[in-house]
A tleap script that builds the chain and sets N, CA, C and O, in Angstrom:
source leaprc.protein.ff14SB
mol = sequence {
  NMET ILE GLU ALA LEU ASN LEU THR LYS ILE
  TYR ASN GLN GLY LYS LYS GLN GLN VAL GLU
  ALA ILE THR ASP VAL SER LEU THR ALA GLU
  ASN GLY ALA ILE THR VAL LEU VAL GLY PRO
  SER GLY CYS GLY LYS THR THR LEU MET SER
  MET ILE GLY GLN LEU LEU THR PRO THR LYS
  GLY LYS VAL LEU PHE ASP LYS ASP ASP VAL
  THR ALA TYR SER ASP GLY TRP LYS ALA VAL
  PHE ARG ARG ASN ASN ILE GLY PHE VAL PHE
  GLN HIE ILE ASN LEU LEU PRO ASN TYR ASN
  ALA LEU GLU ASN VAL MET THR CARG
}
set mol.1.N position { 103.210 22.859 50.515 }
set mol.1.CA position { 104.014 23.459 49.474 }
set mol.1.C position { 104.779 24.638 50.082 }
set mol.1.O position { 104.237 25.404 50.879 }
set mol.2.N position { 106.029 24.762 49.693 }
set mol.2.CA position { 106.857 25.895 50.097 }
set mol.2.C position { 107.186 26.703 48.851 }
set mol.2.O position { 107.623 26.158 47.837 }
set mol.3.N position { 106.970 28.012 48.943 }
set mol.3.CA position { 107.297 28.905 47.841 }
set mol.3.C position { 108.229 30.004 48.333 }
set mol.3.O position { 107.958 30.650 49.345 }
set mol.4.N position { 109.311 30.209 47.626 }
set mol.4.CA position { 110.200 31.345 47.855 }
set mol.4.C position { 109.910 32.337 46.739 }
set mol.4.O position { 109.991 32.001 45.558 }
set mol.5.N position { 109.571 33.555 47.126 }
set mol.5.CA position { 109.187 34.563 46.140 }
set mol.5.C position { 110.141 35.747 46.185 }
set mol.5.O position { 110.151 36.519 47.144 }
set mol.6.N position { 110.942 35.878 45.133 }
set mol.6.CA position { 111.826 37.034 44.950 }
set mol.6.C position { 112.742 37.272 46.152 }
set mol.6.O position { 112.905 38.406 46.603 }
set mol.7.N position { 113.341 36.185 46.669 }
set mol.7.CA position { 114.214 36.324 47.826 }
set mol.7.C position { 115.535 36.990 47.453 }
set mol.7.O position { 116.164 36.660 46.448 }
set mol.8.N position { 115.928 37.935 48.293 }
set mol.8.CA position { 117.217 38.610 48.181 }
set mol.8.C position { 117.799 38.687 49.582 }
set mol.8.O position { 117.082 38.970 50.542 }
set mol.9.N position { 119.099 38.436 49.701 }
set mol.9.CA position { 119.785 38.588 50.982 }
set mol.9.C position { 121.033 39.422 50.757 }
set mol.9.O position { 121.921 39.048 49.992 }
set mol.10.N position { 121.083 40.565 51.442 }
set mol.10.CA position { 122.228 41.463 51.357 }
set mol.10.C position { 122.826 41.577 52.755 }
set mol.10.O position { 122.140 41.947 53.708 }
set mol.11.N position { 124.108 41.255 52.863 }
set mol.11.CA position { 124.833 41.425 54.120 }
set mol.11.C position { 125.529 42.780 54.096 }
set mol.11.O position { 125.986 43.233 53.047 }
set mol.12.N position { 125.607 43.423 55.258 }
set mol.12.CA position { 126.250 44.739 55.390 }
set mol.12.C position { 125.641 45.757 54.442 }
set mol.12.O position { 126.360 46.536 53.816 }
set mol.13.N position { 124.339 45.754 54.334 }
set mol.13.CA position { 123.650 46.627 53.382 }
set mol.13.C position { 124.000 48.095 53.635 }
set mol.13.O position { 123.942 48.585 54.763 }
set mol.14.N position { 124.367 48.782 52.540 }
set mol.14.CA position { 124.697 50.191 52.600 }
set mol.14.C position { 126.118 50.489 53.041 }
set mol.14.O position { 126.519 51.651 53.107 }
set mol.15.N position { 126.878 49.455 53.342 }
set mol.15.CA position { 128.259 49.642 53.788 }
set mol.15.C position { 129.214 49.337 52.637 }
set mol.15.O position { 128.824 48.764 51.620 }
set mol.16.N position { 130.459 49.728 52.818 }
set mol.16.CA position { 131.477 49.530 51.780 }
set mol.16.C position { 131.665 48.047 51.440 }
set mol.16.O position { 131.894 47.696 50.283 }
set mol.17.N position { 131.566 47.186 52.451 }
set mol.17.CA position { 131.758 45.743 52.242 }
set mol.17.C position { 130.440 45.005 52.041 }
set mol.17.O position { 130.326 43.844 52.433 }
set mol.18.N position { 129.445 45.647 51.441 }
set mol.18.CA position { 128.143 45.036 51.163 }
set mol.18.C position { 128.306 43.816 50.257 }
set mol.18.O position { 129.062 43.844 49.286 }
set mol.19.N position { 127.584 42.746 50.594 }
set mol.19.CA position { 127.610 41.520 49.800 }
set mol.19.C position { 126.175 41.119 49.482 }
set mol.19.O position { 125.368 40.927 50.392 }
set mol.20.N position { 125.858 40.995 48.220 }
set mol.20.CA position { 124.543 40.523 47.795 }
set mol.20.C position { 124.677 39.023 47.543 }
set mol.20.O position { 125.126 38.587 46.483 }
set mol.21.N position { 124.269 38.240 48.562 }
set mol.21.CA position { 124.464 36.791 48.522 }
set mol.21.C position { 123.434 36.096 47.648 }
set mol.21.O position { 123.761 35.127 46.962 }
set mol.22.N position { 122.209 36.568 47.660 }
set mol.22.CA position { 121.104 35.999 46.881 }
set mol.22.C position { 120.376 37.170 46.241 }
set mol.22.O position { 120.131 38.184 46.895 }
set mol.23.N position { 120.031 37.036 44.977 }
set mol.23.CA position { 119.338 38.122 44.279 }
set mol.23.C position { 118.102 37.601 43.576 }
set mol.23.O position { 118.208 36.842 42.613 }
set mol.24.N position { 116.920 38.004 44.052 }
set mol.24.CA position { 115.646 37.781 43.369 }
set mol.24.C position { 115.421 36.315 42.974 }
set mol.24.O position { 115.146 36.016 41.812 }
set mol.25.N position { 115.539 35.409 43.946 }
set mol.25.CA position { 115.364 33.977 43.683 }
set mol.25.C position { 113.935 33.557 44.031 }
set mol.25.O position { 113.427 33.884 45.103 }
set mol.26.N position { 113.302 32.840 43.124 }
set mol.26.CA position { 111.975 32.276 43.356 }
set mol.26.C position { 112.012 30.787 43.049 }
set mol.26.O position { 112.642 30.363 42.080 }
set mol.27.N position { 111.339 29.996 43.872 }
set mol.27.CA position { 111.212 28.562 43.611 }
set mol.27.C position { 109.998 28.027 44.327 }
set mol.27.O position { 109.501 28.636 45.275 }
set mol.28.N position { 109.522 26.888 43.874 }
set mol.28.CA position { 108.398 26.205 44.496 }
set mol.28.C position { 108.793 24.759 44.744 }
set mol.28.O position { 109.312 24.082 43.856 }
set mol.29.N position { 108.543 24.293 45.965 }
set mol.29.CA position { 108.779 22.897 46.324 }
set mol.29.C position { 107.425 22.303 46.709 }
set mol.29.O position { 106.852 22.649 47.742 }
set mol.30.N position { 106.928 21.413 45.870 }
set mol.30.CA position { 105.630 20.783 46.111 }
set mol.30.C position { 105.736 19.761 47.237 }
set mol.30.O position { 106.791 19.158 47.434 }
set mol.31.N position { 104.656 19.566 47.969 }
set mol.31.CA position { 104.615 18.548 49.010 }
set mol.31.C position { 104.933 17.184 48.407 }
set mol.31.O position { 104.377 16.806 47.377 }
set mol.32.N position { 105.827 16.456 49.055 }
set mol.32.CA position { 106.187 15.120 48.609 }
set mol.32.C position { 107.207 15.066 47.493 }
set mol.32.O position { 107.674 13.985 47.133 }
set mol.33.N position { 107.559 16.209 46.941 }
set mol.33.CA position { 108.536 16.244 45.839 }
set mol.33.C position { 109.944 16.370 46.405 }
set mol.33.O position { 110.145 16.880 47.508 }
set mol.34.N position { 110.898 15.903 45.641 }
set mol.34.CA position { 112.298 16.082 45.984 }
set mol.34.C position { 112.803 17.268 45.175 }
set mol.34.O position { 112.735 17.279 43.946 }
set mol.35.N position { 113.305 18.257 45.885 }
set mol.35.CA position { 113.829 19.464 45.248 }
set mol.35.C position { 115.306 19.561 45.582 }
set mol.35.O position { 115.687 19.440 46.746 }
set mol.36.N position { 116.135 19.775 44.584 }
set mol.36.CA position { 117.578 19.787 44.761 }
set mol.36.C position { 118.141 21.136 44.331 }
set mol.36.O position { 117.796 21.651 43.268 }
set mol.37.N position { 119.008 21.701 45.159 }
set mol.37.CA position { 119.743 22.912 44.798 }
set mol.37.C position { 121.171 22.506 44.486 }
set mol.37.O position { 121.835 21.866 45.302 }
set mol.38.N position { 121.639 22.877 43.310 }
set mol.38.CA position { 122.975 22.496 42.877 }
set mol.38.C position { 123.711 23.746 42.425 }
set mol.38.O position { 123.145 24.605 41.748 }
set mol.39.N position { 124.969 23.837 42.804 }
set mol.39.CA position { 125.783 24.961 42.363 }
set mol.39.C position { 127.134 24.913 43.033 }
set mol.39.O position { 127.342 24.146 43.973 }
set mol.40.N position { 128.056 25.730 42.553 }
set mol.40.CA position { 129.406 25.732 43.121 }
set mol.40.C position { 129.433 26.311 44.529 }
set mol.40.O position { 128.509 27.011 44.945 }
set mol.41.N position { 130.481 26.016 45.239 }
set mol.41.CA position { 130.682 26.543 46.571 }
set mol.41.C position { 130.602 28.069 46.553 }
set mol.41.O position { 131.206 28.726 45.705 }
set mol.42.N position { 129.850 28.616 47.499 }
set mol.42.CA position { 129.764 30.066 47.609 }
set mol.42.C position { 128.693 30.724 46.769 }
set mol.42.O position { 128.600 31.952 46.741 }
set mol.43.N position { 127.873 29.930 46.075 }
set mol.43.CA position { 126.874 30.536 45.182 }
set mol.43.C position { 125.582 30.930 45.906 }
set mol.43.O position { 124.728 31.589 45.312 }
set mol.44.N position { 125.421 30.539 47.182 }
set mol.44.CA position { 124.264 30.965 47.948 }
set mol.44.C position { 123.266 29.885 48.313 }
set mol.44.O position { 122.178 30.199 48.795 }
set mol.45.N position { 123.601 28.620 48.098 }
set mol.45.CA position { 122.662 27.537 48.404 }
set mol.45.C position { 122.282 27.518 49.884 }
set mol.45.O position { 121.101 27.423 50.217 }
set mol.46.N position { 123.262 27.604 50.765 }
set mol.46.CA position { 122.998 27.569 52.197 }
set mol.46.C position { 122.235 28.808 52.640 }
set mol.46.O position { 121.334 28.710 53.473 }
set mol.47.N position { 122.574 29.956 52.107 }
set mol.47.CA position { 121.847 31.183 52.433 }
set mol.47.C position { 120.390 31.053 52.015 }
set mol.47.O position { 119.493 31.418 52.774 }
set mol.48.N position { 120.150 30.542 50.829 }
set mol.48.CA position { 118.784 30.352 50.350 }
set mol.48.C position { 118.025 29.389 51.257 }
set mol.48.O position { 116.897 29.681 51.654 }
set mol.49.N position { 118.616 28.258 51.587 }
set mol.49.CA position { 117.943 27.287 52.457 }
set mol.49.C position { 117.702 27.855 53.854 }
set mol.49.O position { 116.686 27.551 54.478 }
set mol.50.N position { 118.620 28.671 54.345 }
set mol.50.CA position { 118.445 29.291 55.657 }
set mol.50.C position { 117.294 30.284 55.651 }
set mol.50.O position { 116.596 30.423 56.656 }
set mol.51.N position { 117.083 30.975 54.539 }
set mol.51.CA position { 115.941 31.881 54.443 }
set mol.51.C position { 114.636 31.095 54.325 }
set mol.51.O position { 113.642 31.445 54.961 }
set mol.52.N position { 114.635 30.047 53.524 }
set mol.52.CA position { 113.429 29.223 53.391 }
set mol.52.C position { 113.064 28.592 54.734 }
set mol.52.O position { 111.888 28.524 55.090 }
set mol.53.N position { 114.060 28.136 55.472 }
set mol.53.CA position { 113.831 27.517 56.775 }
set mol.53.C position { 113.672 28.498 57.918 }
set mol.53.O position { 113.579 28.087 59.074 }
set mol.54.N position { 113.637 29.780 57.617 }
set mol.54.CA position { 113.410 30.833 58.599 }
set mol.54.C position { 114.519 30.963 59.639 }
set mol.54.O position { 114.273 31.408 60.760 }
set mol.55.N position { 115.735 30.576 59.272 }
set mol.55.CA position { 116.897 30.828 60.122 }
set mol.55.C position { 117.476 32.207 59.825 }
set mol.55.O position { 118.067 32.835 60.704 }
set mol.56.N position { 117.308 32.679 58.599 }
set mol.56.CA position { 117.725 34.021 58.173 }
set mol.56.C position { 116.509 34.764 57.639 }
set mol.56.O position { 115.635 34.168 57.009 }
set mol.57.N position { 116.459 36.054 57.892 }
set mol.57.CA position { 115.383 36.884 57.360 }
set mol.57.C position { 115.826 37.480 56.037 }
set mol.57.O position { 116.900 38.077 55.964 }
set mol.58.N position { 115.032 37.336 54.998 }
set mol.58.CA position { 115.400 37.916 53.705 }
set mol.58.C position { 115.436 39.444 53.769 }
set mol.58.O position { 114.660 40.062 54.498 }
set mol.59.N position { 116.342 40.042 53.000 }
set mol.59.CA position { 116.356 41.487 52.849 }
set mol.59.C position { 115.123 41.924 52.069 }
set mol.59.O position { 114.504 42.945 52.368 }
set mol.60.N position { 114.784 41.126 51.064 }
set mol.60.CA position { 113.580 41.350 50.255 }
set mol.60.C position { 112.959 39.992 49.955 }
set mol.60.O position { 113.630 38.962 50.020 }
set mol.61.N position { 111.674 40.001 49.627 }
set mol.61.CA position { 110.976 38.780 49.255 }
set mol.61.C position { 110.301 38.129 50.442 }
set mol.61.O position { 110.338 38.641 51.561 }
set mol.62.N position { 109.680 36.981 50.176 }
set mol.62.CA position { 108.964 36.284 51.238 }
set mol.62.C position { 108.949 34.788 50.975 }
set mol.62.O position { 109.207 34.322 49.865 }
set mol.63.N position { 108.636 34.050 52.040 }
set mol.63.CA position { 108.521 32.595 51.976 }
set mol.63.C position { 107.095 32.239 52.381 }
set mol.63.O position { 106.602 32.660 53.427 }
set mol.64.N position { 106.446 31.449 51.519 }
set mol.64.CA position { 105.091 30.989 51.796 }
set mol.64.C position { 105.122 29.501 52.121 }
set mol.64.O position { 105.756 28.712 51.420 }
set mol.65.N position { 104.440 29.136 53.175 }
set mol.65.CA position { 104.276 27.734 53.552 }
set mol.65.C position { 102.788 27.454 53.482 }
set mol.65.O position { 102.019 27.969 54.292 }
set mol.66.N position { 102.377 26.641 52.519 }
set mol.66.CA position { 100.953 26.400 52.258 }
set mol.66.C position { 100.182 27.725 52.139 }
set mol.66.O position { 99.121 27.900 52.737 }
set mol.67.N position { 100.740 28.641 51.359 }
set mol.67.CA position { 100.156 29.958 51.030 }
set mol.67.C position { 100.206 30.970 52.175 }
set mol.67.O position { 99.724 32.091 52.009 }
set mol.68.N position { 100.768 30.617 53.319 }
set mol.68.CA position { 100.869 31.518 54.465 }
set mol.68.C position { 102.262 32.147 54.475 }
set mol.68.O position { 103.260 31.428 54.430 }
set mol.69.N position { 102.345 33.480 54.533 }
set mol.69.CA position { 103.620 34.197 54.528 }
set mol.69.C position { 104.284 34.061 55.890 }
set mol.69.O position { 103.954 34.794 56.822 }
set mol.70.N position { 105.225 33.119 56.007 }
set mol.70.CA position { 105.876 32.866 57.292 }
set mol.70.C position { 106.972 33.878 57.605 }
set mol.70.O position { 107.430 33.941 58.746 }
set mol.71.N position { 107.403 34.667 56.633 }
set mol.71.CA position { 108.414 35.690 56.891 }
set mol.71.C position { 107.837 36.851 57.687 }
set mol.71.O position { 108.594 37.651 58.236 }
set mol.72.N position { 106.526 36.962 57.763 }
set mol.72.CA position { 105.873 38.090 58.429 }
set mol.72.C position { 105.726 37.882 59.938 }
set mol.72.O position { 105.321 38.807 60.642 }
set mol.73.N position { 106.041 36.707 60.444 }
set mol.73.CA position { 105.800 36.391 61.848 }
set mol.73.C position { 107.003 36.697 62.739 }
set mol.73.O position { 108.106 36.948 62.254 }
set mol.74.N position { 106.768 36.671 64.045 }
set mol.74.CA position { 107.818 36.965 65.033 }
set mol.74.C position { 108.853 35.843 65.080 }
set mol.74.O position { 108.616 34.738 64.595 }
set mol.75.N position { 110.000 36.151 65.673 }
set mol.75.CA position { 111.057 35.140 65.818 }
set mol.75.C position { 110.589 33.963 66.666 }
set mol.75.O position { 110.942 32.819 66.380 }
set mol.76.N position { 109.794 34.229 67.715 }
set mol.76.CA position { 109.279 33.153 68.557 }
set mol.76.C position { 108.366 32.221 67.786 }
set mol.76.O position { 108.448 31.000 67.923 }
set mol.77.N position { 107.487 32.807 66.966 }
set mol.77.CA position { 106.598 31.992 66.138 }
set mol.77.C position { 107.410 31.173 65.144 }
set mol.77.O position { 107.109 30.003 64.907 }
set mol.78.N position { 108.444 31.788 64.559 }
set mol.78.CA position { 109.281 31.075 63.584 }
set mol.78.C position { 109.978 29.883 64.228 }
set mol.78.O position { 110.141 28.841 63.593 }
set mol.79.N position { 110.390 30.030 65.484 }
set mol.79.CA position { 111.029 28.908 66.183 }
set mol.79.C position { 110.064 27.740 66.333 }
set mol.79.O position { 110.443 26.589 66.113 }
set mol.80.N position { 108.837 28.022 66.701 }
set mol.80.CA position { 107.817 26.970 66.825 }
set mol.80.C position { 107.527 26.374 65.450 }
set mol.80.O position { 107.397 25.157 65.319 }
set mol.81.N position { 107.426 27.208 64.440 }
set mol.81.CA position { 107.196 26.748 63.066 }
set mol.81.C position { 108.293 25.785 62.625 }
set mol.81.O position { 108.007 24.719 62.081 }
set mol.82.N position { 109.558 26.167 62.863 }
set mol.82.CA position { 110.672 25.285 62.487 }
set mol.82.C position { 110.581 23.961 63.219 }
set mol.82.O position { 110.753 22.901 62.617 }
set mol.83.N position { 110.313 24.017 64.514 }
set mol.83.CA position { 110.232 22.785 65.319 }
set mol.83.C position { 109.168 21.840 64.775 }
set mol.83.O position { 109.365 20.625 64.759 }
set mol.84.N position { 108.047 22.390 64.330 }
set mol.84.CA position { 106.922 21.562 63.896 }
set mol.84.C position { 106.924 21.205 62.412 }
set mol.84.O position { 106.251 20.254 62.016 }
set mol.85.N position { 107.666 21.945 61.578 }
set mol.85.CA position { 107.509 21.784 60.133 }
set mol.85.C position { 108.783 21.612 59.318 }
set mol.85.O position { 108.714 21.168 58.172 }
set mol.86.N position { 109.921 21.943 59.864 }
set mol.86.CA position { 111.152 21.963 59.076 }
set mol.86.C position { 112.173 21.036 59.715 }
set mol.86.O position { 112.293 20.985 60.939 }
set mol.87.N position { 112.906 20.305 58.889 }
set mol.87.CA position { 114.018 19.497 59.363 }
set mol.87.C position { 115.289 19.940 58.671 }
set mol.87.O position { 115.293 20.159 57.459 }
set mol.88.N position { 116.356 20.073 59.415 }
set mol.88.CA position { 117.629 20.515 58.858 }
set mol.88.C position { 118.685 19.438 59.027 }
set mol.88.O position { 118.747 18.776 60.063 }
set mol.89.N position { 119.506 19.265 58.019 }
set mol.89.CA position { 120.739 18.505 58.127 }
set mol.89.C position { 121.823 19.510 57.745 }
set mol.89.O position { 121.999 19.832 56.570 }
set mol.90.N position { 122.545 19.999 58.747 }
set mol.90.CA position { 123.522 21.053 58.516 }
set mol.90.C position { 124.789 20.491 57.884 }
set mol.90.O position { 125.165 19.343 58.118 }
set mol.91.N position { 125.437 21.330 57.078 }
set mol.91.CA position { 126.667 20.885 56.428 }
set mol.91.C position { 127.818 20.769 57.418 }
set mol.91.O position { 128.763 20.017 57.181 }
set mol.92.N position { 127.749 21.502 58.521 }
set mol.92.CA position { 128.750 21.402 59.580 }
set mol.92.C position { 128.069 20.737 60.769 }
set mol.92.O position { 127.095 21.259 61.311 }
set mol.93.N position { 128.582 19.601 61.162 }
set mol.93.CA position { 127.957 18.833 62.233 }
set mol.93.C position { 128.248 19.513 63.565 }
set mol.93.O position { 129.405 19.754 63.909 }
set mol.94.N position { 127.203 19.815 64.303 }
set mol.94.CA position { 127.330 20.463 65.607 }
set mol.94.C position { 126.840 19.517 66.691 }
set mol.94.O position { 125.850 19.794 67.369 }
set mol.95.N position { 127.534 18.404 66.851 }
set mol.95.CA position { 127.151 17.431 67.857 }
set mol.95.C position { 127.762 17.800 69.197 }
set mol.95.O position { 128.821 18.423 69.260 }
set mol.96.N position { 127.084 17.408 70.266 }
set mol.96.CA position { 127.609 17.614 71.609 }
set mol.96.C position { 128.616 16.502 71.894 }
set mol.96.O position { 128.269 15.324 71.817 }
set mol.97.N position { 129.844 16.857 72.217 }
set mol.97.CA position { 130.914 15.844 72.313 }
set mol.97.C position { 130.735 14.836 73.435 }
set mol.97.O position { 131.281 13.736 73.354 }
set mol.98.N position { 129.993 15.172 74.471 }
set mol.98.CA position { 129.833 14.253 75.601 }
set mol.98.C position { 128.675 13.283 75.437 }
set mol.98.O position { 128.377 12.515 76.352 }
set mol.99.N position { 128.013 13.308 74.270 }
set mol.99.CA position { 126.877 12.434 74.004 }
set mol.99.C position { 127.159 11.550 72.797 }
set mol.99.O position { 127.904 11.928 71.894 }
set mol.100.N position { 126.552 10.366 72.796 }
set mol.100.CA position { 126.677 9.499 71.624 }
set mol.100.C position { 125.714 9.979 70.542 }
set mol.100.O position { 124.998 10.959 70.748 }
set mol.101.N position { 125.686 9.311 69.400 }
set mol.101.CA position { 124.867 9.748 68.279 }
set mol.101.C position { 123.382 9.766 68.630 }
set mol.101.O position { 122.676 10.714 68.288 }
set mol.102.N position { 122.904 8.726 69.307 }
set mol.102.CA position { 121.491 8.672 69.693 }
set mol.102.C position { 121.139 9.806 70.650 }
set mol.102.O position { 120.119 10.473 70.481 }
set mol.103.N position { 121.983 10.019 71.648 }
set mol.103.CA position { 121.733 11.086 72.616 }
set mol.103.C position { 121.736 12.465 71.954 }
set mol.103.O position { 121.006 13.355 72.388 }
set mol.104.N position { 122.539 12.651 70.917 }
set mol.104.CA position { 122.603 13.931 70.208 }
set mol.104.C position { 121.323 14.252 69.438 }
set mol.104.O position { 121.011 15.423 69.223 }
set mol.105.N position { 120.586 13.233 69.025 }
set mol.105.CA position { 119.378 13.491 68.237 }
set mol.105.C position { 118.082 13.359 69.035 }
set mol.105.O position { 117.006 13.673 68.527 }
set mol.106.N position { 118.180 12.901 70.269 }
set mol.106.CA position { 116.976 12.747 71.094 }
set mol.106.C position { 116.490 14.119 71.539 }
set mol.106.O position { 117.284 15.024 71.797 }
set mol.107.N position { 115.177 14.255 71.624 }
set mol.107.CA position { 114.565 15.486 72.124 }
set mol.107.C position { 114.726 15.530 73.630 }
set mol.107.O position { 114.434 14.557 74.325 }
set mol.108.N position { 115.176 16.628 74.112 }
set mol.108.CA position { 115.364 16.790 75.571 }
set mol.108.C position { 114.260 17.641 76.133 }
set mol.108.O position { 114.231 17.898 77.336 }
savepdb mol mol.pdb
quit
C-alpha cells in the first residue's frame, strides 16, 4: 500500500516567483488496486506522482510504502527503492536514439 499524507510542493519557496504546485494532498493506493489521477493540464498530477515515486522531495508531508516513511531516507536509498518497487511511464519519452525499442528497455 502507498499512502501520501498531506503532501505539499512549493517551488522557489520564499521568493517573489513562489509557486505552490501541490497543497495538502492525501491519498491511499491499495496493493493490486488501480488508482487514477485525473485533472486538467497543469493541476499537479505529475508533481504528485513524482513525489510519490520519490523523484521529488515534498516541501511538507510524507509518503508511506507499506507503513514505512520513505521520504525520510537518503537519496541513495530512494534510488534503490525506486529500482526495486516503482515503475514509471513518463509522459515525455526519453529513449536513446541509437537503440531500438527493446534495447531502450533492457537493463544494462
